[in-house]
N, C-alpha and C positions, 0 to 999 in steps of 0.2 A: 504494500500500500504506500503510495507516495506521501512524503512528508507534507504537512499542511504549510502553505506558503506563509512566510514570516510577515507579520504586520509590523511595519517599521515604527519604532518609537517616535514620539512627536516632541517638538519643542513647545515653548509656551503658547504659541499662536496656532497650534494644530498642524504645523508642517513637520514632515519627517526630517530627521537630522540627515546631513549629507552622508554619513557613514551608513545609516540605516537604508537610505535610498540605494546606495551602491550595493549593499548586501542583498537587498530584495531584487535588484536588477540582475545581479550575478546568478542568484538562485533561479529566477524566472528564465534567464537565458539557458541555463542547464536543462530546465524542464522542457523548454521548446525543443531542445536537441534530444529529448527522450531520456535524459539522465536525471535521477532523483537522489537527493541527499538522504543518507540514512539519518534516523533521529539523533544519534550521537553526534554526527558531524554538524547537523543543524544547531544543536544545543551549544556546541563549542563555538560556532560562528557567532551565535547570539552573545556568548560570553565575551568574545573579542569586541563585538560592537558595543557592549555595555561597559567595556573597560575593565572587566574582572579577570580577563585572560589576555596576555600579551600575544601579538602575532608571532613572536619568536618562540614563545612557549607552545603555541598551537602547532607551529612547524615541528618542534621537537616531538610532541605527542604523535603527530601524523607519521613522522619518520619511524618512530619506534613501533607504532601500530602496523605499519606496512613494510617493515624491514623483512627482507628475505633471509631465511636462516643460512648461515655460512655452510658451505658444503664441506663435508669431511673428506679430506683427500690426502 
């Protein structure tokens, strides 16, 4: 089941913040291509947008999660 599209957080006057708009746009572009974020990735991107997770920490998490095991040779 595809992840629910993120609703961008808003500023005082009801406008989405620039980073929220960029995140929502990136997710929508992926969905148009037929790619859907898993719930964990969507949650982590929302953390980056909210400022509770740094982009470099997200990068580290992603690399660890998708690291291929070293071949025993």
